[in-house]
C-alpha positions in Angstrom: 98.0 119.7 96.2 101.3 119.8 94.3 104.0 117.4 95.4 107.5 116.6 94.4 109.7 113.5 94.8 113.4 113.0 94.3 115.3 109.8 93.8 118.9 109.8 95.0 121.2 106.8 94.8 122.4 105.6 98.2 126.0 106.1 97.2 125.4 109.8 96.6 123.8 110.5 100.0 126.0 112.6 102.3 127.6 110.8 105.2 126.8 111.4 108.8 124.0 113.6 110.3 122.5 116.1 107.9 119.9 118.9 108.1 117.1 119.4 105.6 116.3 123.1 105.0 113.0 124.2 103.4 112.6 127.8 102.2 109.7 129.7 100.6 109.4 132.8 98.5 106.6 135.3 98.7 104.3 136.3 101.6 101.9 133.3 101.6 101.9 130.3 104.0 103.8 127.2 103.1 102.4 123.9 104.3 104.5 120.8 103.9 105.4 117.3 105.1 108.5 115.3 104.3 108.7 111.6 104.0 112.0 109.7 103.5 111.8 106.3 101.9 114.3 103.7 101.0 114.5 100.1 99.8 116.6 97.6 101.7 118.8 95.1 99.9 117.1 91.9 98.6 113.4 91.1 98.8 111.2 93.0 101.3 108.1 91.8 103.1 104.7 93.4 102.7 103.0 95.5 105.3 99.5 95.5 106.8 98.7 98.7 108.7 95.1 99.7 108.2 95.1 98.7 104.5 95.8 95.3 102.8 97.2 95.0 99.3 97.4 91.9 97.1 98.9 91.8 93.6 97.9 89.1 91.1 99.3 88.4 87.7 97.2 86.6 85.0 97.6 85.9 81.3 95.7 88.6 79.5 92.1 87.6 78.8 92.3 84.7 81.2 91.2 84.0 84.8 94.0 81.8 86.0 96.3 83.5 88.5 99.9 82.7 87.6 101.6 84.5 90.4 100.5 86.3 93.6 102.3 88.8 95.7 101.0 89.1 99.3 102.7 89.8 102.7 105.6 87.3 102.5 108.2 87.6 99.8 108.6 84.6 97.5 112.1 83.2 96.7 111.0 81.7 93.3 111.1 84.0 90.3 108.1 84.8 88.2 109.0 83.3 84.8 107.9 85.0 81.6 108.8 85.2 77.9 109.3 88.4 75.9 106.2 89.5 74.0 103.8 88.0 76.5 100.9 90.2 77.7 99.6 90.0 81.3 96.8 91.4 83.4 98.1 92.8 86.6 95.4 93.2 89.3 95.6 94.9 92.7 93.2 94.1 95.5 92.8 96.8 98.2 91.2 95.7 101.4 90.1 98.0 104.2 88.0 97.3 107.3 87.2 101.0 107.9 86.3 104.0 105.7 89.3 105.8 104.2 89.5 109.0 102.1 91.9 110.1 99.4 93.6 106.8 98.8 96.7 106.6 96.4 97.6 103.2 95.0 101.1 102.9 93.4 102.2 99.8 91.6 105.9 100.0 90.4 106.9 98.1 87.3 110.0 95.9 87.0 112.4 97.1 84.3 111.5 94.2 81.9 107.7 95.2 81.7 105.9 98.1 80.1 102.4 99.1 80.9 100.0 99.2 77.9 97.9 102.4 77.6 94.6 101.2 76.2 93.6 104.7 75.2 96.2 104.8 72.4 95.0 103.6 69.0 98.4 101.8 68.7 97.7 99.6 71.7 96.7 96.0 71.3 92.9 95.9 71.1 92.8 92.0 71.3 93.7 92.1 75.0 91.4 93.7 77.6 92.1 94.3 81.2 89.6 93.1 83.7 87.1 95.6 85.1 88.0 98.0 88.0 85.9 98.8 91.0 84.0 102.0 90.2 85.3 103.6 93.5 88.8 103.5 92.0 88.7 106.0 89.2 91.6 108.1 88.1 94.5 106.0 86.7 97.8 107.3 85.3 100.5 105.2 83.5 104.1 106.3 84.0 107.2 104.6 82.4 108.1 102.9 85.8 104.8 102.6 87.6 101.0 102.8 87.4 99.1 105.0 89.9 95.4 105.0 90.7 93.4 107.1 93.2 90.1 106.9 95.0 88.2 109.7 96.8 86.7 107.3 99.4 86.6 103.6 100.1 84.1 102.1 102.5 85.0 98.8 104.3 85.3 96.2 101.6 87.5 94.7 98.9 88.3 96.8 95.8 90.4 96.1 92.7 91.9 97.7 89.6 93.6 96.1 86.6 95.9 97.1 83.8 97.9 95.3 81.1 101.6 94.9 80.8 103.9 93.4 78.1 107.2 91.7 78.7 109.7 93.6 76.5 113.2 92.9 77.8 114.9 89.6 78.7 116.8 89.5 82.0 116.2 89.2 85.7 114.5 92.1 87.4 113.3 93.2 90.8 109.6 93.8 91.1 109.1 96.3 94.0 106.0 96.0 96.2 102.8 98.0 95.4 101.5 100.4 98.1 98.2 102.0 99.1 98.2 105.0 101.4 96.2 108.1 102.3 97.3 111.1 100.3 96.4 114.2 102.3 97.4 113.2 105.8 100.7 114.2 107.4 101.0 110.8 109.1 100.3 108.8 105.9 102.2 105.8 107.2 99.5 105.4 109.9 97.3 103.8 107.1 99.5 101.9 104.8 99.3 98.7 102.9 102.2 97.2 100.9 102.6 94.0 99.0 105.9 92.1 99.2 108.5 92.6 96.5 109.6 89.8 94.2 111.7 89.0 91.2 110.9 88.3 87.6 112.9 86.5 84.9 112.1 87.3 81.3 113.5 85.0 78.6 113.7 85.7 74.9 111.0 83.7 73.1 112.9 83.3 69.9 116.5 82.2 69.9 118.8 85.0 68.8 121.3 84.2 66.1 124.2 86.5 65.0 123.3 88.9 62.2 125.2 89.2 59.0 126.6 92.6 58.0 123.8 94.9 56.8 121.0 92.8 58.4 118.5 94.0 61.0 116.1 92.2 63.3 112.4 93.1 63.8 110.8 91.5 66.9 107.5 89.7 66.2 105.5 89.3 69.5 102.7 86.7 70.0 100.2 89.5 70.7 100.9 91.0 67.3 100.5 87.6 65.6 97.1 87.0 67.2 96.1 90.5 66.2 97.0 89.9 62.6 95.2 86.6 62.6 
């Protein structure tokens, strides 16, 4: 089922009451539903409505959880250094059977997802295994999306790798799990709280002389070369 989404800055939204008009061409039938979403200022709490989502961040190839996002937002920032590689894991918990589940995990601007299918990716690091019920996974520049045809009552997980690439302070929006092909998709929705991440440059940056250039050398590349 094709779908489209549009992102419009709040400042560009028209003022006052507005009407959304949907038109079709041709003689066939058009079936549609429209959902309007927005993010309030600051950190937002998670949501438990038929599905529960928990996000955990670990150093790649390790078991220790460094940071966990659940229902309540945390005021402290997740501290990282540029060049670090992390395993991001999502737990999806349901107490009843659900079909056609979509799991969307947005990325903060300072992280990039690592596509392990590329030969140029870092083979030294491996993401933890996924639940077999969660199959199709797609990596976008700003998010990672996974789907499942059916989940029976239980706890399920999927993992992917990210690398810190840009220093700064960034908002990490909450991950969501919802039912794809249902008009009232918000009747079964799980969302983890949002948080903030601070990424610091690992190597002090000194001014460059005229004609010089700087090549970043990340710890992951050093380990791979060794």
